[in-house]
C-alpha angles and dihedrals in degrees: 000000000000091000091052091051091049093049092050090050091049091056096039099049098056091049090052091049092050090052091052091051091054095048100047100058092049092052091047092051092050092055091054091048092052096052114037090174089066089054091062096043115087113193120231109226088321089276119135123234113273094031116138120216117195131206098007120179120197117184118190122205131185125234090278090052093250118147114264103165142342122209126192121188121189094199128013124183122200105226096185132008094209112095110225135144089275100046107146131191118196115225132192127197100010128182121192130190119195118199133207126229092276092054094252120137110266098180143349119218130193117200125183098204133353145158119248111213103207101200095041093043090225137136115217113195122192095172133068115313124194116192122184123188124226114282089010093284090146142001126198132186119191143162094246147334149193118238125191108210095190096053101029093235128137138193117196118210121217159294087057138161125205137191121197127193113211114201115237116263116253115233115241120214115221114232 
């Protein structure tokens, strides 16, 4: 009796699952046909406009999975939930680390407020920027900058002041 019940379940369950598979895609297609505006709209992380995300960490790696940059944002506000070429997220209290080819920290940057351009993977700062090189080799303060998170490059916007530390020359003894 148990075998008969198990056999009937084995045949009944797959047929129910096949029916569900056929019904779901048709219902999904109908909803797209009814609302063409939803077809054009691409959601950004499924987060509504005006939402505030706290303590966000965004690591960027190259194709070989080497570190390129690391961005931390204390507070990020979604300005618009439609993903377009100009989608901007507003960030407060940002910290950005750029890495060299060996994966060592090249510079550390502190930014008060900036815009995060989603499609370009860039940070655009129009407030004070403080960039300090590894081992204190340089320090720069500027009134803004553009930072490419995917390539690890930065352009500081002026006015800016810089301080460089030149290591002392080693004396060479003549043979």
